[in-house]
VOLUM-99503 format. One record per residue (C-alpha): residue number from 0; x, y, z. Coordinates in steps of 0.001 Angstrom, whole numbers, plus 524288, in hexadecimal, padded with zeros to 5 digits. Example, Ala and Ser with C-alpha at 12.3 -4.5 7.8 and 13.67 -1.06 7.14 Angstrom:
2
{site 0,{8300C,7EE6C,81E78}}
{site 1,{83566,7FBDC,81BE4}}
END
This chain:
326
{site 0,{21A6F,86D8C,519CD}}
{site 1,{215C4,875D1,52535}}
{site 2,{2166C,86DFA,531C5}}
{site 3,{20BB3,87017,53BD7}}
{site 4,{2122E,87224,54929}}
{site 5,{20962,86F05,554BB}}
{site 6,{20D84,87396,5624F}}
{site 7,{205F9,86FB1,56EB5}}
{site 8,{209DA,87C68,57571}}
{site 9,{202FB,8842C,56ACD}}
{site 10,{1F6EF,87BD6,567FE}}
{site 11,{1EDC4,872CB,56F45}}
{site 12,{1F246,864BD,56E88}}
{site 13,{1E53A,86012,5690E}}
{site 14,{1E69C,869D0,55DDA}}
{site 15,{1F483,86548,55B36}}
{site 16,{1F060,8570F,55AF9}}
{site 17,{1E4E2,85A13,551F9}}
{site 18,{1EDBF,86111,5484D}}
{site 19,{1F806,85645,5488E}}
{site 20,{1EDAD,84BAE,546B9}}
{site 21,{1E83A,85330,53B1A}}
{site 22,{1F5D2,852FA,53511}}
{site 23,{1F719,8444A,53748}}
{site 24,{1E9BA,8419E,53157}}
{site 25,{1EDBC,84979,5256B}}
{site 26,{1F957,8406E,522A7}}
{site 27,{20284,849C2,52998}}
{site 28,{20E5B,8478E,5323C}}
{site 29,{20F16,84C98,54048}}
{site 30,{21B1C,84D67,548F7}}
{site 31,{2171A,84B9E,55729}}
{site 32,{21D9F,849C3,56461}}
{site 33,{21E65,83D0D,56BE9}}
{site 34,{2252A,83A35,578CA}}
{site 35,{230F2,83464,571A3}}
{site 36,{233D7,83C94,56575}}
{site 37,{22B66,843F3,55BC0}}
{site 38,{2245F,83BB4,55197}}
{site 39,{220EF,83EC7,54386}}
{site 40,{2138B,838B1,541D1}}
{site 41,{208DA,834F9,5385B}}
{site 42,{1FC0D,82D69,538E3}}
{site 43,{200B8,81F4C,538D2}}
{site 44,{1F6AE,81B3D,52EA6}}
{site 45,{1F8CB,8267F,52542}}
{site 46,{203B3,8216B,51C92}}
{site 47,{204F5,82E51,5154B}}
{site 48,{2081B,8351F,5221A}}
{site 49,{210C3,82A15,5271A}}
{site 50,{21901,82A8D,51ABA}}
{site 51,{21B14,83912,51D03}}
{site 52,{2221C,835D7,529B6}}
{site 53,{22C11,82D7F,52280}}
{site 54,{22DF9,83803,5182B}}
{site 55,{22F50,84353,521C9}}
{site 56,{238E7,83C1D,52A87}}
{site 57,{24052,8357B,51F7C}}
{site 58,{23D7C,828B3,5268A}}
{site 59,{23F36,81B54,5203F}}
{site 60,{23218,814EB,51D2A}}
{site 61,{23633,80817,523A0}}
{site 62,{237EF,80EDB,530D2}}
{site 63,{22ACB,80CB2,537BC}}
{site 64,{2237A,816EF,53FAC}}
{site 65,{21D6C,815E2,54D33}}
{site 66,{20E9B,81640,54EA3}}
{site 67,{20B48,81FDE,55989}}
{site 68,{1FE5C,81CED,56056}}
{site 69,{1F5FB,822F9,56AEC}}
{site 70,{1EF25,816B5,57008}}
{site 71,{1F05C,80807,570E1}}
{site 72,{1E40F,80717,5688C}}
{site 73,{1EBBE,80D94,55D9D}}
{site 74,{1F6B4,803A9,55F54}}
{site 75,{1ED37,7F846,55E45}}
{site 76,{1E928,7FD0E,550C2}}
{site 77,{1F75E,7FD0F,54C86}}
{site 78,{1FD23,7F0FA,552AD}}
{site 79,{1FB60,7E414,559AF}}
{site 80,{1FE51,7E64E,5681E}}
{site 81,{201CF,7DA10,56FBC}}
{site 82,{2006F,7D986,57E88}}
{site 83,{20F04,7DC31,5804B}}
{site 84,{20E0A,7E8BC,5784C}}
{site 85,{201C3,7ECD0,57FB4}}
{site 86,{20933,7EBD0,58C82}}
{site 87,{213F8,7F4A3,58741}}
{site 88,{20A15,7FE78,581F7}}
{site 89,{2032C,7FF0B,58F1D}}
{site 90,{21007,80102,5965B}}
{site 91,{2175E,80A86,58DA2}}
{site 92,{20DD4,8122A,58527}}
{site 93,{20CDF,81D44,5827A}}
{site 94,{21B80,81F18,581A3}}
{site 95,{227F4,81DFE,5799A}}
{site 96,{22657,80F92,57647}}
{site 97,{222F2,80A8C,568A3}}
{site 98,{21D81,7FCE1,566DE}}
{site 99,{21F23,7F4F2,55A73}}
{site 100,{21326,7EC55,558AC}}
{site 101,{20D5E,7E367,54E58}}
{site 102,{20622,7EBFE,544C4}}
{site 103,{1F7AE,7EBE0,5415C}}
{site 104,{1F8D5,7F62E,536B8}}
{site 105,{1FBD4,7F4DB,52847}}
{site 106,{20A7A,7F4A8,52571}}
{site 107,{2092C,8012D,51D8E}}
{site 108,{206DD,807FA,52A98}}
{site 109,{210F3,80025,53254}}
{site 110,{21C6E,8032B,52954}}
{site 111,{21C88,7F57C,523A5}}
{site 112,{21E0D,7EED2,530D6}}
{site 113,{21554,7E4FA,537BF}}
{site 114,{21760,7ECC6,54442}}
{site 115,{21495,7FAB0,548A9}}
{site 116,{21BE0,8033A,5525F}}
{site 117,{2125B,809F9,55B9A}}
{site 118,{2137E,81351,56708}}
{site 119,{20B1D,81C55,56F60}}
{site 120,{2128C,8290A,57202}}
{site 121,{21298,82F3F,57F6F}}
{site 122,{21004,83CEB,57A54}}
{site 123,{202E7,843BB,57B78}}
{site 124,{203D8,84ADA,56E72}}
{site 125,{20777,83E68,56727}}
{site 126,{1FCA7,8368A,56D9A}}
{site 127,{1F239,840D4,56AF7}}
{site 128,{1F69F,841E3,55CD2}}
{site 129,{1F556,8333C,55A8F}}
{site 130,{1E8B5,83239,56245}}
{site 131,{1E274,83D70,55AC3}}
{site 132,{1E6C2,837D7,54DB1}}
{site 133,{1E0F8,82ACC,5520F}}
{site 134,{1EB8B,823A6,54AA1}}
{site 135,{1F995,81F93,54D65}}
{site 136,{20438,82916,5495C}}
{site 137,{210B2,82386,5438E}}
{site 138,{21C51,82BE0,5472D}}
{site 139,{22B14,82A52,546EE}}
{site 140,{233C8,83405,54E0A}}
{site 141,{23319,841BC,54883}}
{site 142,{24069,84365,5425A}}
{site 143,{24659,842E8,534E6}}
{site 144,{2498F,8347E,5331E}}
{site 145,{256B4,830F2,538F4}}
{site 146,{257E8,83D69,54106}}
{site 147,{255CA,83F87,54FB5}}
{site 148,{247A7,83EA9,5543A}}
{site 149,{2400C,84ABA,5586F}}
{site 150,{23DF5,84CBB,56703}}
{site 151,{239EA,85B0D,566BB}}
{site 152,{230CE,86344,55E77}}
{site 153,{23C3C,86B19,558FB}}
{site 154,{24246,85E95,5536C}}
{site 155,{2357E,85B63,54C87}}
{site 156,{233F2,86934,54789}}
{site 157,{241B6,8696A,541FF}}
{site 158,{24012,85C38,53B44}}
{site 159,{23211,85CE4,53668}}
{site 160,{22CBD,86AA8,5356B}}
{site 161,{227EB,86BEC,52766}}
{site 162,{22888,85D27,5254C}}
{site 163,{21CF1,8581F,52D4C}}
{site 164,{20EE4,85CA6,52E6C}}
{site 165,{20EA6,85EE0,53D19}}
{site 166,{21768,85F37,54926}}
{site 167,{2124C,85ED0,55719}}
{site 168,{21B72,8659C,5609E}}
{site 169,{21CC2,85D0D,56CA3}}
{site 170,{22946,86305,571FB}}
{site 171,{233BE,8596C,5765F}}
{site 172,{2312A,84AD4,57746}}
{site 173,{23293,8436A,5841F}}
{site 174,{23B70,837DC,580F6}}
{site 175,{242F3,83D1E,57547}}
{site 176,{2451D,82F96,56F94}}
{site 177,{23C13,826AE,567E9}}
{site 178,{23397,81BC8,56D39}}
{site 179,{23889,80E30,57036}}
{site 180,{233A1,8043A,56642}}
{site 181,{2309B,7F647,56A75}}
{site 182,{22B00,7EAFB,5629C}}
{site 183,{2205E,7E40C,56A5A}}
{site 184,{21983,7DDC9,55ED0}}
{site 185,{21C1B,7D06A,564DA}}
{site 186,{21633,7CC77,571DF}}
{site 187,{21F8C,7CE22,57D73}}
{site 188,{22B2A,7D28E,57531}}
{site 189,{2303F,7E092,5755A}}
{site 190,{23AC8,7E40B,56B6E}}
{site 191,{241C6,7F111,56C8A}}
{site 192,{2422C,7F6DA,55ECE}}
{site 193,{2464B,804C2,5624D}}
{site 194,{24ABB,80A03,56F83}}
{site 195,{24474,816C3,57391}}
{site 196,{23ED3,81ED7,57E91}}
{site 197,{23A07,81297,585A2}}
{site 198,{245B1,80A6A,589DA}}
{site 199,{246AD,7FBA5,589DB}}
{site 200,{247B4,7FC97,59898}}
{site 201,{23AC0,80413,5992E}}
{site 202,{2342C,7F8C1,5924A}}
{site 203,{23ADE,7EE02,599F5}}
{site 204,{23742,7F46D,5A6EF}}
{site 205,{2292C,7F165,5A32C}}
{site 206,{22C3C,7E349,5A025}}
{site 207,{22DC7,7E4E0,59153}}
{site 208,{23986,7DCE1,58CF0}}
{site 209,{23FF6,7E3D7,5817D}}
{site 210,{24727,7DC57,576D2}}
{site 211,{250CB,7E255,56D37}}
{site 212,{24D51,7DD6F,55F82}}
{site 213,{25773,7D636,5577D}}
{site 214,{2501B,7D7FB,54AA8}}
{site 215,{25180,7E470,542C1}}
{site 216,{2448D,7E106,53C55}}
{site 217,{23DFF,7E287,5497E}}
{site 218,{2443F,7EFE5,54B6A}}
{site 219,{23E88,7F471,53E63}}
{site 220,{2311E,7F488,544DE}}
{site 221,{2359B,80091,54C3E}}
{site 222,{2380E,80E42,5470C}}
{site 223,{24586,8141B,54893}}
{site 224,{24D73,80786,547AC}}
{site 225,{2516D,8066C,53959}}
{site 226,{258D4,812C6,5360C}}
{site 227,{2621D,81CC0,53BAF}}
{site 228,{25A51,82636,54406}}
{site 229,{25BB0,83260,54C71}}
{site 230,{26877,836C3,54626}}
{site 231,{26D62,844BD,5478A}}
{site 232,{273E6,84B06,53BC4}}
{site 233,{280F5,84BBE,542AC}}
{site 234,{28950,83F5D,544AB}}
{site 235,{285C7,8384B,55151}}
{site 236,{29016,8311A,55959}}
{site 237,{28C33,8281F,5649C}}
{site 238,{293CC,82378,57071}}
{site 239,{29139,81A77,57C02}}
{site 240,{29CE5,81D73,584AC}}
{site 241,{2A7C4,82761,58674}}
{site 242,{2B187,81F7C,57E7E}}
{site 243,{2A85D,81FB2,572C9}}
{site 244,{2A611,82E2E,574ED}}
{site 245,{2B4BB,830B7,574D8}}
{site 246,{2B61B,82901,5682C}}
{site 247,{2AB54,830EA,561D0}}
{site 248,{2B172,83DC3,565CA}}
{site 249,{2BE40,83954,55FEA}}
{site 250,{2B71A,83680,55314}}
{site 251,{2B025,8439A,552B5}}
{site 252,{2BA9C,84C7C,55838}}
{site 253,{2BA10,85A62,55306}}
{site 254,{2AB63,85904,550A3}}
{site 255,{2A0E5,8608E,557EB}}
{site 256,{299A8,856E6,56091}}
{site 257,{28BD0,856A8,565E1}}
{site 258,{28B54,84D71,57194}}
{site 259,{27F95,846CC,577F1}}
{site 260,{27F7A,83CAA,582AD}}
{site 261,{27D24,838F8,590CD}}
{site 262,{28A64,83D04,5961D}}
{site 263,{29276,84935,59477}}
{site 264,{29EF8,848AE,58C9F}}
{site 265,{2AB9A,8506A,58D1A}}
{site 266,{2ADD0,84EE9,57E8B}}
{site 267,{2AC89,85B80,576D7}}
{site 268,{29EB1,85DF8,57221}}
{site 269,{2981B,86926,56B06}}
{site 270,{28AA9,86524,56FF5}}
{site 271,{28810,85C56,57BA5}}
{site 272,{27B51,85677,5809D}}
{site 273,{27C32,84E15,58CF1}}
{site 274,{26FB4,8472D,5911F}}
{site 275,{26BFF,8451A,59F55}}
{site 276,{2670D,83731,59D3A}}
{site 277,{261DE,82DAA,5930D}}
{site 278,{25425,83337,593B6}}
{site 279,{2594A,84092,58FCD}}
{site 280,{26230,83A78,58572}}
{site 281,{2568B,833A4,57F2D}}
{site 282,{24DB4,83F88,58009}}
{site 283,{257E4,848C0,57A4C}}
{site 284,{25E95,83F6C,570BA}}
{site 285,{2583B,843D9,5640A}}
{site 286,{25753,8520C,56822}}
{site 287,{265EB,85206,56B47}}
{site 288,{26996,84BBD,55E52}}
{site 289,{261A2,85649,55772}}
{site 290,{267C3,860EE,55FD8}}
{site 291,{275BF,85C79,55D50}}
{site 292,{272EA,85B0D,54ED9}}
{site 293,{27002,869AA,54E62}}
{site 294,{27C5D,86DE6,55584}}
{site 295,{2898F,8718F,54FEB}}
{site 296,{28FED,8644C,5520F}}
{site 297,{2959F,859B4,54940}}
{site 298,{291EA,84D20,5503A}}
{site 299,{2891F,84812,55B24}}
{site 300,{28E5B,83ED7,56596}}
{site 301,{28443,8378C,56DC7}}
{site 302,{28503,82DEC,578F7}}
{site 303,{27EC4,82094,57705}}
{site 304,{277EC,81CC8,583BC}}
{site 305,{27750,80ED3,588A1}}
{site 306,{26DE1,8058B,581FD}}
{site 307,{263FE,804BC,58CFD}}
{site 308,{25854,80C68,591D2}}
{site 309,{255BD,818E9,58A3F}}
{site 310,{263DA,81838,585B1}}
{site 311,{25FF1,80D7F,57C28}}
{site 312,{25736,816FD,574AC}}
{site 313,{260F8,82248,574E2}}
{site 314,{26B95,8190F,5704B}}
{site 315,{262EE,813CF,56557}}
{site 316,{25FFA,82189,5603A}}
{site 317,{26E38,825CC,560B6}}
{site 318,{272F2,819A0,559A3}}
{site 319,{268AC,81B6D,54F0D}}
{site 320,{26C3F,829C5,54DFD}}
{site 321,{27AA7,826A1,54C25}}
{site 322,{27885,81B21,542F4}}
{site 323,{2817E,812ED,54B9E}}
{site 324,{27E07,80592,55143}}
{site 325,{2834E,8002D,55E25}}
END
């Protein structure tokens, strides 16, 4: 397959959008930028195209996709929005926050669920694409299933050139980590299903009390919660403190180490990435995992940040990448 590459620096944006929309209307798949990570998208109501996403990514069919919209009118055609959800939409959209709502659409479009996950991206290209299509676009992160998400055009090109119909080059993404997913299908209750670029503290500052769900069934309403995700090819070791780091180095002595974390270390490393703060850690997380995977090292050692603020999302992605639970 020859992939159509569309670059805003080389063409007018309206021409790019027109070409990408034409691909979507022809049952094609388009990789496009959002503010979080790149998405691999299809017209939400074209099941032929939607199934292509699962096939291209190697994604399990029971792992639902997020409906990306460009207006609240579009949401109202998809889902029942209670007054609590409307307040959240007004406060936080567009942005990296996905809402799980009671569905209005046939279950064949909602991946067998009675709910749908919906968000309005804060990216001009993404919004114009959806608006011009005049239909929601379902899109998971643009990566081969289980591998680190794409936060730069080069990641997308390496993963999907020759496999998808079209790629829109949007450069680097802003947040570098996926959206936060909350279930607000019940009035006045906000369940955190997946931590992301919006922290729990961001929500609670606006008076939204966030509850951690006890039911795994509830978590299944969200994408990215059922299987191992984001994993590099090389073994990934995680530590929370210097004692754990010392133990890991004892286990992997004589191996070439790629290190990533918030503080510098005196342990021997072949490659070392030290982040200035949590914002940079989140933004560079997937790009760094991809970078270290390509280097001449044997293992990757990464710091697990504290389970609060943006650290909750970074921690979640690292734990899923390692296949370890804490």
